[in-house]
N, C-alpha and C positions, 0 to 999 in steps of 0.2 A: 504494500499500501502504499503510495507517495505522501508524504506528511506534508502539511502545510507551513509555512514559515512560524505559526503560531504555535501548531504543534510541536517544533524542533526548541521553540523559547522554552515550551513548558516541560521540557524533559529534564530531571536532573541531571547534575553531573555524575551519578552514580549507574547511568546508562552510556556514557561515553566509550568505555571499552567496549561494552556488546557492539555499538555502532561501529565504531574501528572495525572488530570482527567482522561485521556485515558487510561494510561496503566501500571501506580504503582498503587498496593495494600498495603494501608497503612494499619498499625496493631491498632487494635483497634480503629479503626475507622468509623462512619457513613457517606459512602460513599456519601448518598444522600445528605448529607449537600451541595455538589458541583452541582446538577444537576439544581440547578436553577439561577446558573451563579455567585454563589458564588466561587472566585477564590480559589484554594488551596494556603494557604501560601508558598512560596520558600524560604528560608534561603541560602544566598550564601556567608556570610563573617563572622566572628568572631572574636574579639581583646578585651583580658582582658574579662571584666563581661559584653560586648555587644554583640549584633547581628544583623546583616543587612539585610534585604530583600532585594527581588530583584529590587525593585524600590527605594532603597537606604534609606530606614526608620530606624531608628536605635531602638533598645529595649534592656533592660535591662533584662540579662538571670537571671530569678529568681530560675531556677530550676537545674541549670548546666546541662542544654542539657537535661538530665534525671537522675537527682542524679548522676552526672557522671564526671564532666568537673570540676573539684576539683580545678584546677591550672589557669582555666580561659584557653579562646581562643588565638589562636595564637601563642602558645609558640613553637618555632622554634628549641629550644634544643632537644625536642621531638623527632620533624619531623626529625632532623640531626641524631639525632641517630638510627632511624629506617632506615634510607635511608642506612647508614652506614652498620648497620647489614643487610638490602637486599643485599648489593652488594656485601658482603662476606660468607654468606651461609642465603639465602632466606628463604628455607624450610627443616625440617627434620622432621622424627617421634622420638618421645621417646618412643617408643614401643620397648623395651629391647635397647635401645641406649641412648645416652645422647649428647647434644651439650652445650658450654659453657653459653649461655645466661640462660638457664632453669636451670642450676646448680648454679649460681651465684643469680638469684632469689628464688630459692626453699630456698638456705641457708640464703638470707637475711630476707625473710619473716618469717623464723624459728626464727631467733634471735629476731624478733619483735613480735612474736605472746607470748601470756602469757602462764604460767607452760612448761609442758614438750611437746608443739603442734610442735614436729619438721618433722613432716612428710608433704611434699606438693604435691598433686595430682592437677596437672592443666587442666582446662578445658574451654572453650571459654566466658562464661557469667554464672550469678548467677543460673539460673534455673537448668543449668548442673550440678553446685557445688551441689545445694541441692537434683538433684537426684542421683548423687554420695554418697550423706551423705545416703541415705537411703539406698540404696543397699549395702554400707559399713556396717552399721549397720546391716542388716540381714547375711550377709556373716560370720561377725566377731561371732558373736552367734552363726550361725551354726557352726564352726571351734571351737569354745570352749564348744560344746557341751551343747548349748542351742537354738536347733533350732526352739522351738515354740516362741521366741521371735522377733516377726515381725511388731507388729503394731507401730503406732506412734500419738503421741498426738500434736495438734498445736491449735493454739488460733482463736478465732471469728474473721471474718474480715479479717485475716493474708493472706498476698498474698506471694506466695514462690515460683511462676514462670508458665510456660505454659506447659512442658514436661507432661505427663499422670503421673507422680509418684509425681513430684513436685505439679501440680494441684490437686491432691489427699490431699497433705498438706495443701494445701490453703484454706480457710476460706471462700470463698465468694459467695453464692450458685449461683449467674446468673453467674458466669464465667464459671462456672462447667458445670451446667446444658446442654448446647448444647453437651457435650461431653462424657456424661455419657454412660454406666458405665464405670468407671476410675478403678484404682488399689484399690481394698479393704483396710480397716484397719486403716483409718484415722478417728482418736477423737477428736471433737474439745472441747476446754473449753473456760471459760472468758478471756477478753484481760484485759488490766490496763488502759480503760479509765476511767478515774476519776470522771471526768464530768459527765459521764452515771454509776455511781456507785450506788447499792443500796442506798437507802436514807439516812439508818443508819447508811452507812460508810464515807458519803460526807464529812464529817467533820473531818473526822482522815484517811489522807493519808496512813500511816502506818499500820493501822487496814485493808483498803482494800486493799492494799499489800499482807496483809497474808493471807487475804482471799481468794482473788483471786488465792495465787501459790496453798494455801490447797484444790483446785477444780481441780489441777493437780494431787495432791496426791490420793483424792478422785477417780477419773478418771483410775488411774493405779491399784488400789484396785478393782474398780469394773470389770473392764476387765480382771483383774489377773497381776500380776507383772511378772509372766513368760512368758506372750504373748506379753509385751510392752517391743520395742526395744530402743525408744528414743523421746525424747523431742524437738521439734522444735521449738525456738522462734528468734525474732526479738530483739536486745537489746532496741532498740525504735522503736515500731513496727509504718510502713509505712501506710498501707490502714487504712482509718476510721480517717487518720488525726492525725498521730504524736504521738503516747501513751508513754512517757516515761516510766521507770519501778519505782513502788514504792519506796520509802526506805523498804531495808530488802527484797524486794519481789526477787530480784537475788538469793540472799543468800540461801532463804528459797527453792526456785526452786533445787539448787545445792545441800542442803541437802536432799530433796525428791527423786533426783534422785539416790545419792549415796544410801539411804536405800534401795531402790525397785531395784538395778543393771541396772538401765536404762541411757541410754547415753544424755547427754544433750549437743544439736546442736546449736549454736549460727548464725542464719543465717545475716550476715554483709555483705550482698550484698550492699546495701545503708549505713550502718553507720559504715563501716572501712573507713580506708585512710582520715581519718581528719575531717568526718563530724561532729562527736561527740568530738573532741578536743585530739585526740589519735588515733594512727595507727589503734587499734580495740577499738572501743566501750568497750568491754568486761573488757579490761584493766583499761579503766576510772573508770568502776562500779566494778573493784576490785575481779569479780569471773570468774574463769578458765574453761572454757567448754572444753569437751572431741573432740569436731569438731568446725572449723569455716569455714562457706562457706561464700566466699566474690568474688568480681568482679568489676564491674564500675569503680570506683576510682582510682582502682589499676595502671590504664593507663592514667589515667585524662581523659579516654574516648576517647585516640588518636587511641587505637587499640582494639579490642575485645580480652579481657582475664578475665581469673576466676581461683579461686582455691578453693581446700578443704584442708584444713591445720589440720592435725589428731595428737593424743597423740601419743606416743611412745607407750603405752599400745595396742591401736589399730592395731598400725603396727606389733605386735609380731608376730601374729600367722603366717603373710605373712614372716616372716624373713628366714625360712628354711623348708627344705623339697619341697613339688611339689607345696604347695597351691601358687594361685597368684588371684589378684583380678581380675575378668572377666570382664572388663568394659573399657572403653577410649574412646576417641574422636579423629579423625584424626588430630584436630587443638592443642592438648593438647602440651602445653611449646611452642609454636610457635616462632621460635627465633625473628621474628621482633616484636612481641606483648611483648617480654620479654625483649627485648631492650626499648622500651617502658615505660614499666613497672620501670627498672632500673632508666631510665633517671627521670622518674616523683620523685620518692624516693629520687633521690638526690637533686632534685628540693626543697622538701620537708623538707630534711636537712639542706641545704643551707640556706633557708629563713625562716625557724622556722614555717610553715605552723601551724603545731597541736599548738604552742603556740599564734602565731595569731588569732587563733579561740578562745583559752582560754582567751585571753585579752580582745576579742571584744564579746564575747558571752552573757552575761548581756546586754550589750547595743542594741544589735540584738534583745534580749528578751524586755526589756524595751520600745524601740521605737515600736515594734509590738503591745506591750499591750496598748498602747495609742489608738489603736483601740478600745478598750472594751469600749469606751462611746457610740459606735453607736448602735440603737438598734437591729442590725440584726447579730450583734457580739455576740456569748452565751460564747467563749472559745477561748482562745489562749495556745498553749501548746507546748511543743517541747524540745528540748535540744541540746547545741552547735548551728550549722548553718541548722537546720532541724526544720520547724517550722507549726503546722496547725492551721487556722481559723475556729474554728466551728461556722455556721450560723445556725440561730432559727427565728422561726416568734414571738416568746414569751420569752425575757430573764429571767421572773420571774419565768414559769413553766418549763421553758427549752424545749418548745415544738418546734420540730425540723419542716423542710418544709415537707408539704404534697407533695405527687406525682407530683400534677400537678406543685406547687410552683416550686419544684427543677427542672421539666423541662422548664418550661416558664424564671426562673431567674438564675438559676446555668449553665445549659447547653445553653437555649435560648440567655442569654444577656452576664452573667459574661465571660463566655470563650473567648468570641470574644471583649468583651468591654475591658479587662484585657490588652491583646494585642494589640488591636487599641489604647490604651493610654499608651502604650510603655513597657508593662511589660510583660514578657512568664513568666508563672507559671503554677499551674494546679488547675481546678476547679473540686472537685470530688465528686461523692456519691456511692462510695465504702462505704457503712456503712452510717454515717450521712455527710449531706454537709459539705463539706470544702474546704478551700483554701490552696495549699500547697504552701511552699517557702524550697528552699534550693539551694541558691547561690553558686558562686563558693567562695571559701575559703578565697580568697585575698581580699575580700572588704570589707568596715569598714562604721563607722558611715554616710558619703555622701550618701552612697546607700542606706543604711537602709533608711535614710529619703527620698530618693526617692520611694522606695517601698511604704511606709508608705502613702504617699501622695496620689499616683495613687491608691492604695486600699482604701482609706478614699472616694475617687471621686466616684469611680466605686460602692463599698458596698453603699455609700447613694444613689447613682440612683437605685440600686437594691431593697433597702427597699422599695422605692416608688415605684415598680413593684409590691411587695406583694399583 
């Protein structure tokens, strides 16, 4: 039966979970989990680093929503900027036109980006930005007389988005299999998980980084440099559990790309906007890519917004004549989203958010490292406010959880137990089983301790279930 607006208004919040179960199709969700009477968690409010469900229970947001709410919940200043913009100009496309907020935001992002990345192409999110970058790479090489350069190289277990092209760049077989055949020409190389490095490289992180980077050179040479357009990588890889770049790795990848006339694309959908302690993680690591893709934290999650930021060299073929980038989105540069992004950047500047992350990152790291005394914790790794805790069944041999253990302990226990104990984060098994943490960038030692205590309790119980 179809409800009238009045019917919906009269329903109590007690029915929200049931209504979600009956009508809401949630991404990346096993809906069978709610067929046995288990309620869909319904989050109704956020303030600072905390969220509340419809029953009034409070949780520490240890994942910033989805690596997104950099400045915390309840920032009325951002909402007010969005409301002002909506009352002035709610929407207008930037297809051959412009509006003030898109201009201002493009100029500001160009000033913050490293090197000569001065041209900003707006999208609605990170997957669209990755899709845009691959398409640009292919069209750029066609316009400059190298039409056979179309292949892309990315890393094992890396996640780059759900559109067909971005999914082809993604290195998670289980995420791709239901949708194959995908866009051809995606090639995979090793990631930078030093904990799982070849045994002879485990004691030398720099040598491991050189080894991993050289596999990219090997792949380009095997495929033929005249067929490879770009290398896509996250400065700190998300899937698999927060793999930071080993010393010298990004510098070596930059050299390899230059040697073979291949574009280096930094997918900063997660790592940009303070997550690693700078507006862009590549700036923190001191390496300039040809393209940056970003989204999420640009608006601190207050509006959907993404961007592809491009070097002057890549824009040059489109500067004159009849050439145009035959690509775009209805919501590119949305005025309200751009207003949210500008307000977010204003707060970053005023509150010194990047500096706050840099001042506290070692405390965060050392607090999580205390969990290494637990038998189930194999590795604690990451950078800035972005960490993964890898779970094992044997610390000595680094033996990971088997499929049955991962199903029973990771998904069957930890996913709900952490939430029940008051911590929203991610228990993930794309690659090896990990707990991922990416809290709002505004928190400090007190919240770090709160996370550690909840994790200690739940991981101790998880070990007893193996």
